[in-house]
PLY file of the C-alpha trace (Angstrom):
ply
format ascii 1.0
element vertex 373
property float x
property float y
property float z
element edge 372
property int vertex1
property int vertex2
end_header
123.32 111.29 153.11
124.73 114.58 154.42
124.81 117.06 151.52
123.33 120.38 150.36
122.89 122.27 147.07
124.19 125.85 147.07
124.05 128.64 144.43
127.24 130.64 143.87
127.26 133.84 141.81
129.49 133.53 138.78
129.31 136.56 136.49
125.76 137.04 135.20
124.36 133.77 136.57
124.27 131.46 139.56
126.16 128.16 139.35
124.76 125.34 141.51
127.18 123.23 143.54
126.76 120.23 145.82
128.62 120.24 149.15
129.18 117.21 151.37
131.47 116.08 154.18
134.02 113.34 153.57
134.65 110.61 156.13
137.63 112.60 157.44
135.34 115.58 158.16
136.56 117.76 155.30
133.96 119.65 153.29
134.00 118.94 149.55
132.33 121.09 146.88
131.50 119.82 143.38
129.87 121.55 140.43
126.56 120.11 139.26
126.86 121.78 135.87
123.50 123.50 136.38
123.02 127.29 136.42
120.28 129.93 136.13
120.25 133.69 135.38
120.59 136.27 138.15
117.00 137.42 137.69
115.41 134.04 137.09
111.83 133.43 138.17
111.06 131.20 141.14
109.82 128.52 138.75
113.13 128.52 136.87
115.13 128.52 140.12
113.11 125.62 141.56
113.49 123.59 138.38
117.24 124.25 138.35
117.58 123.28 142.02
115.64 120.05 141.44
117.82 119.11 138.49
120.96 120.14 140.37
120.00 117.94 143.31
119.66 114.89 141.07
122.92 115.57 139.24
124.63 116.60 142.47
123.91 113.24 144.07
125.25 111.51 140.96
128.43 113.63 141.04
128.89 113.05 144.75
128.53 109.27 144.44
130.79 109.26 141.40
133.39 111.31 143.27
133.29 108.93 146.25
133.64 105.93 143.94
136.65 107.50 142.20
138.31 108.24 145.53
137.69 104.68 146.67
139.13 103.37 143.40
142.24 105.54 143.80
142.72 104.25 147.33
142.31 100.69 146.09
144.78 101.14 143.25
147.33 102.80 145.55
146.88 100.38 148.46
150.04 99.02 150.06
150.63 95.29 149.74
150.82 94.91 153.53
147.34 96.43 153.91
145.93 94.18 151.20
147.34 91.15 153.02
146.27 92.17 156.54
142.81 93.54 155.79
141.71 91.30 152.94
143.71 88.27 151.82
144.74 86.91 155.22
141.15 87.28 156.44
140.08 85.15 153.47
142.80 82.58 154.20
141.86 82.31 157.88
138.18 81.79 157.07
138.45 79.52 154.04
141.63 77.45 154.31
142.24 74.33 156.37
144.04 75.08 159.64
147.31 73.44 158.58
147.26 75.30 155.22
146.95 78.80 156.70
150.64 79.25 157.69
151.76 78.03 154.25
149.93 80.85 152.45
150.61 83.49 155.11
154.34 82.74 155.31
154.72 82.67 151.52
153.11 86.09 151.07
155.01 87.67 153.97
158.27 86.27 152.61
157.50 87.65 149.14
156.87 91.10 150.64
160.06 90.89 152.72
162.20 90.12 149.66
160.43 92.25 147.02
159.36 95.14 149.25
156.06 96.53 150.53
155.02 98.19 147.28
151.79 99.49 145.88
149.64 96.39 145.39
149.57 96.98 141.61
153.26 97.86 141.24
154.81 94.38 141.31
156.43 93.29 138.05
157.67 90.05 136.56
161.18 91.01 137.59
160.05 90.80 141.23
159.25 87.13 140.76
162.70 86.50 139.33
164.30 88.44 142.19
162.33 86.33 144.68
163.39 83.06 143.02
167.07 83.97 142.93
167.08 85.28 146.51
165.48 82.10 147.83
167.83 79.92 145.78
171.17 81.71 146.17
170.82 83.63 149.44
168.51 81.41 151.48
169.72 78.12 149.95
166.21 76.74 149.40
165.56 73.86 146.98
163.96 74.66 143.62
161.05 72.34 144.34
160.30 74.17 147.59
160.54 77.55 145.85
158.03 76.36 143.24
155.60 75.42 146.02
156.03 78.89 147.53
155.45 80.52 144.15
152.19 78.61 143.70
151.01 79.93 147.06
152.03 83.50 146.15
150.31 83.25 142.78
147.14 82.04 144.52
147.13 85.24 146.57
147.48 87.46 143.51
144.80 85.43 141.70
142.40 85.92 144.60
143.13 89.65 144.70
142.49 90.05 140.99
139.38 87.86 140.95
137.92 89.99 143.75
138.98 93.25 142.06
141.46 94.32 144.74
144.34 93.99 142.27
144.43 95.15 138.65
147.92 94.15 137.59
149.02 90.54 138.02
152.80 89.88 137.78
152.30 86.13 137.32
150.21 86.51 134.15
151.68 85.45 130.84
154.97 83.92 131.91
156.46 80.64 133.00
157.51 81.64 136.49
158.66 78.37 138.07
161.97 76.55 138.04
162.24 73.57 135.70
162.38 70.57 138.03
161.30 66.96 138.03
157.89 67.51 139.63
156.99 63.82 139.75
155.53 62.82 143.09
157.65 60.41 145.11
155.81 57.18 145.77
156.77 53.84 147.26
157.13 50.88 144.96
154.81 47.94 145.57
157.79 46.02 146.96
158.59 48.84 149.40
154.94 48.94 150.47
154.95 45.21 151.22
158.22 45.46 153.17
156.88 48.39 155.19
153.58 46.65 155.94
155.38 43.47 157.03
157.85 45.38 159.23
155.12 47.37 161.03
152.57 44.58 161.38
150.91 44.56 164.80
151.79 48.18 165.65
149.77 51.38 165.69
151.90 52.99 162.99
151.41 49.83 160.95
147.64 50.35 161.06
148.06 54.02 160.16
150.32 53.14 157.20
147.85 50.54 155.94
144.99 53.00 156.26
146.92 55.78 154.48
147.90 53.49 151.62
144.38 52.12 151.18
142.59 55.48 151.27
145.03 58.13 150.07
144.06 60.18 153.13
146.29 63.08 154.09
148.07 62.80 157.42
146.05 65.69 158.91
142.80 63.91 158.04
143.96 60.73 159.76
145.06 62.60 162.87
141.74 64.46 163.24
139.29 61.60 162.49
136.62 61.07 165.15
134.04 58.31 165.46
131.29 60.79 164.67
132.64 60.95 161.12
132.51 57.18 160.58
129.48 55.51 158.99
129.80 51.76 159.59
126.65 50.81 157.66
127.60 52.63 154.46
131.34 52.11 155.01
132.58 55.65 154.60
134.14 58.51 156.60
132.73 62.01 156.19
135.36 64.70 156.78
133.93 68.15 157.59
135.22 71.17 155.69
137.39 72.47 158.55
139.58 69.36 158.41
140.08 69.39 154.64
142.92 71.21 152.90
140.57 73.03 150.51
137.90 73.76 153.15
135.38 71.55 151.32
133.69 68.60 153.03
134.66 65.17 151.67
133.09 61.73 151.93
135.75 59.02 151.66
134.59 55.49 150.76
136.40 52.69 152.58
137.68 49.71 150.64
137.76 46.30 152.33
141.22 46.73 153.84
140.54 50.26 155.13
137.21 49.21 156.65
138.89 46.31 158.47
141.45 48.71 159.94
138.66 51.02 161.16
137.02 48.03 162.84
140.31 47.19 164.58
140.59 50.78 165.82
136.99 50.67 167.00
137.63 47.50 169.01
140.77 49.05 170.54
138.85 52.22 171.46
136.03 50.23 173.11
138.58 48.24 175.08
140.40 51.42 176.12
137.19 53.03 177.35
136.26 49.94 179.35
139.69 49.67 180.99
140.25 53.43 181.50
136.83 55.10 181.91
138.38 58.16 183.59
140.04 59.10 180.29
136.59 59.69 178.84
134.96 61.72 181.62
132.75 64.37 180.03
133.59 63.18 176.51
131.12 61.49 174.18
132.63 58.39 172.58
131.61 59.71 169.15
133.83 62.74 169.74
136.94 60.70 170.58
139.63 60.13 167.98
139.76 57.11 165.70
143.57 56.96 165.83
143.83 57.20 169.59
146.93 57.26 171.77
147.62 54.14 173.80
147.86 55.98 177.13
145.10 58.59 176.79
141.99 59.44 174.78
143.94 62.04 172.78
144.99 61.81 169.16
148.38 61.26 167.59
149.61 64.59 166.23
150.74 65.01 162.64
154.37 65.31 163.77
153.97 62.24 165.99
152.74 60.13 163.08
155.53 61.45 160.84
158.15 60.56 163.46
156.87 56.99 163.81
156.70 56.60 160.03
160.24 57.91 159.52
161.58 55.57 162.18
159.89 52.56 160.56
161.08 53.34 157.04
164.66 53.97 158.20
164.74 50.59 159.95
164.22 48.81 156.61
166.32 51.14 154.46
163.63 53.05 152.58
165.15 56.31 151.20
164.83 59.53 153.17
163.02 61.26 150.28
160.00 59.05 150.99
157.59 60.83 153.35
154.27 59.80 154.90
152.59 61.82 152.12
154.22 59.40 149.67
151.60 56.84 150.73
148.99 59.14 149.20
150.93 59.30 145.93
151.41 55.54 146.02
147.64 55.08 146.43
146.93 57.15 143.31
149.78 55.77 141.21
149.07 52.11 141.97
145.34 52.57 141.28
146.13 54.08 137.89
148.65 51.34 137.15
145.94 48.79 137.96
143.57 50.35 135.41
141.58 52.93 137.38
140.37 56.00 135.47
141.77 59.37 136.41
138.33 60.89 137.12
137.63 58.29 139.80
141.09 58.65 141.30
140.61 62.42 141.36
137.40 61.94 143.38
139.12 59.58 145.82
141.99 62.03 146.26
139.54 64.90 146.97
141.31 67.02 144.37
139.58 70.24 143.29
139.54 69.10 139.66
140.63 66.28 137.35
143.19 68.70 135.91
144.95 68.83 139.29
145.16 65.02 139.35
146.27 64.86 135.72
149.09 67.32 136.42
150.57 64.80 138.88
149.57 61.42 137.46
149.35 60.22 133.84
147.15 57.16 133.18
143.69 56.28 131.78
140.12 55.07 132.48
138.06 52.18 133.94
135.44 51.72 136.72
133.15 53.60 139.07
135.09 55.20 141.88
133.73 53.23 144.85
134.89 49.99 143.20
138.18 51.66 142.30
139.19 51.82 145.96
139.24 48.01 146.07
141.80 47.84 143.26
144.60 48.76 145.64
144.98 45.20 146.87
0 1
1 2
2 3
3 4
4 5
5 6
6 7
7 8
8 9
9 10
10 11
11 12
12 13
13 14
14 15
15 16
16 17
17 18
18 19
19 20
20 21
21 22
22 23
23 24
24 25
25 26
26 27
27 28
28 29
29 30
30 31
31 32
32 33
33 34
34 35
35 36
36 37
37 38
38 39
39 40
40 41
41 42
42 43
43 44
44 45
45 46
46 47
47 48
48 49
49 50
50 51
51 52
52 53
53 54
54 55
55 56
56 57
57 58
58 59
59 60
60 61
61 62
62 63
63 64
64 65
65 66
66 67
67 68
68 69
69 70
70 71
71 72
72 73
73 74
74 75
75 76
76 77
77 78
78 79
79 80
80 81
81 82
82 83
83 84
84 85
85 86
86 87
87 88
88 89
89 90
90 91
91 92
92 93
93 94
94 95
95 96
96 97
97 98
98 99
99 100
100 101
101 102
102 103
103 104
104 105
105 106
106 107
107 108
108 109
109 110
110 111
111 112
112 113
113 114
114 115
115 116
116 117
117 118
118 119
119 120
120 121
121 122
122 123
123 124
124 125
125 126
126 127
127 128
128 129
129 130
130 131
131 132
132 133
133 134
134 135
135 136
136 137
137 138
138 139
139 140
140 141
141 142
142 143
143 144
144 145
145 146
146 147
147 148
148 149
149 150
150 151
151 152
152 153
153 154
154 155
155 156
156 157
157 158
158 159
159 160
160 161
161 162
162 163
163 164
164 165
165 166
166 167
167 168
168 169
169 170
170 171
171 172
172 173
173 174
174 175
175 176
176 177
177 178
178 179
179 180
180 181
181 182
182 183
183 184
184 185
185 186
186 187
187 188
188 189
189 190
190 191
191 192
192 193
193 194
194 195
195 196
196 197
197 198
198 199
199 200
200 201
201 202
202 203
203 204
204 205
205 206
206 207
207 208
208 209
209 210
210 211
211 212
212 213
213 214
214 215
215 216
216 217
217 218
218 219
219 220
220 221
221 222
222 223
223 224
224 225
225 226
226 227
227 228
228 229
229 230
230 231
231 232
232 233
233 234
234 235
235 236
236 237
237 238
238 239
239 240
240 241
241 242
242 243
243 244
244 245
245 246
246 247
247 248
248 249
249 250
250 251
251 252
252 253
253 254
254 255
255 256
256 257
257 258
258 259
259 260
260 261
261 262
262 263
263 264
264 265
265 266
266 267
267 268
268 269
269 270
270 271
271 272
272 273
273 274
274 275
275 276
276 277
277 278
278 279
279 280
280 281
281 282
282 283
283 284
284 285
285 286
286 287
287 288
288 289
289 290
290 291
291 292
292 293
293 294
294 295
295 296
296 297
297 298
298 299
299 300
300 301
301 302
302 303
303 304
304 305
305 306
306 307
307 308
308 309
309 310
310 311
311 312
312 313
313 314
314 315
315 316
316 317
317 318
318 319
319 320
320 321
321 322
322 323
323 324
324 325
325 326
326 327
327 328
328 329
329 330
330 331
331 332
332 333
333 334
334 335
335 336
336 337
337 338
338 339
339 340
340 341
341 342
342 343
343 344
344 345
345 346
346 347
347 348
348 349
349 350
350 351
351 352
352 353
353 354
354 355
355 356
356 357
357 358
358 359
359 360
360 361
361 362
362 363
363 364
364 365
365 366
366 367
367 368
368 369
369 370
370 371
371 372
């Protein structure tokens, strides 16, 4: 540590100061509070210098900490996002979740301004809501999703002591909307399964309905993740929305679909070996394209699903993700307990599941997966 203790004559005594250089090269001088008379003995001077050195180091460290705290408190929101929060998002969120959080925070800053990170008020949230609703013409449900993402950023900042003042604390900040998840009725499920029987999207729909898997999980599944003996698929953290690895048990129907995909993949490799040059079979995709060893993209699966549902008159509000909600809802309607359903859905907590679905208890969660049929 680059510092020195210096005596300065002040009236009839010497005051001892500590001097050090700041990171910008400027010299800073701080009083240690220690002094000795002009004609002090060497013993007195040495004792004073020793005490001043100890107190000087304390003052210097305290001064640096205060400066750092002032910089933190006065930090611009854009710097907080760029240097801290977005780094966290990139390293800890699933790939398809990153743009959701990044775009929400950038949009909030664009509408409410690049203020001091601790200067945002509750009125900023209201301004954001009204701007998105009345100027941008965005649906209330979509705005609520954005607000959850923005709140998550402020929560993270406060939990990690980058932010002191949290504008989302102590108020109901979201629009009142019907937040019930859209699911397919059992009749719609049967119609959809019958209409798509014998097609690749039909297999994907059956798998999604029988597992509750998110579309991104289905798209990225490889054979390395599949355990045929124990009948489960282990999804690594980088594939999962919450960046936490998940082991998904396969019920009878889902396991049969995986076996069909496995047979199709083996046949494809035998008939088109050049597709697999330099690729281990275990690293190929479970849901594989018919004319290559590549995977179906999320948008590709969504397009095929939308086409199939439109052909039999299922409403436009039903999305592929609705299969996941149908999985949870139909399990609960059949008597499954919410804790087990929460595990199967890979939710972060039972409270998350309970906020979307309201039903009660029953069996152990591996057996629960078989209730879907």
